[in-house]
C-alpha positions in Angstrom: 89.6 106.5 78.5 89.4 103.2 80.7 89.2 102.4 83.7 92.8 101.5 84.6 94.4 103.8 82.1 92.6 106.5 84.6 93.7 105.5 87.5 97.2 105.0 86.6 97.1 108.7 85.2 95.6 110.0 88.8 98.1 107.6 91.4 101.2 109.1 88.1 99.9 113.1 89.5 99.0 111.9 92.9 103.0 110.9 92.9 104.5 113.6 91.0 102.8 116.0 93.6 104.5 114.2 96.0 101.2 115.3 97.7 99.0 111.9 100.3 95.4 111.3 100.6 95.4 112.6 103.6 97.1 116.2 102.3 94.7 116.4 99.5 91.4 115.7 101.6 92.8 118.3 104.1 93.2 120.8 100.7 90.1 120.4 99.4 87.9 120.1 102.5 86.9 116.0 101.8 88.1 113.1 103.8 91.0 111.2 102.2 89.4 107.9 102.7 87.0 109.7 100.3 90.8 111.3 97.6 91.7 107.5 97.4 88.3 105.8 96.4 88.1 108.6 93.4 91.8 108.4 92.6 91.2 104.3 92.0 87.9 104.5 91.1 86.0 102.5 93.4 83.6 106.8 94.0 81.7 108.1 91.7 82.4 112.0 92.0 79.5 114.2 94.3 78.4 117.7 92.2 79.2 118.9 94.9 83.0 117.7 95.9 83.2 118.9 91.9 82.8 122.1 92.7 85.8 121.6 94.9 88.2 120.3 92.0 87.7 123.7 89.6 
């Protein structure tokens, strides 16, 4: 999957959920800025963060 396609899918999923980056970060115990960077493919997913998503 290409980066642009991945970003589009992630942003659509967030929009469909109705949650903000703040809400996602709070629920996952991660920084809202880091969550936004992940959604825009501007940060790498750290192994310790990956465990929180599973």
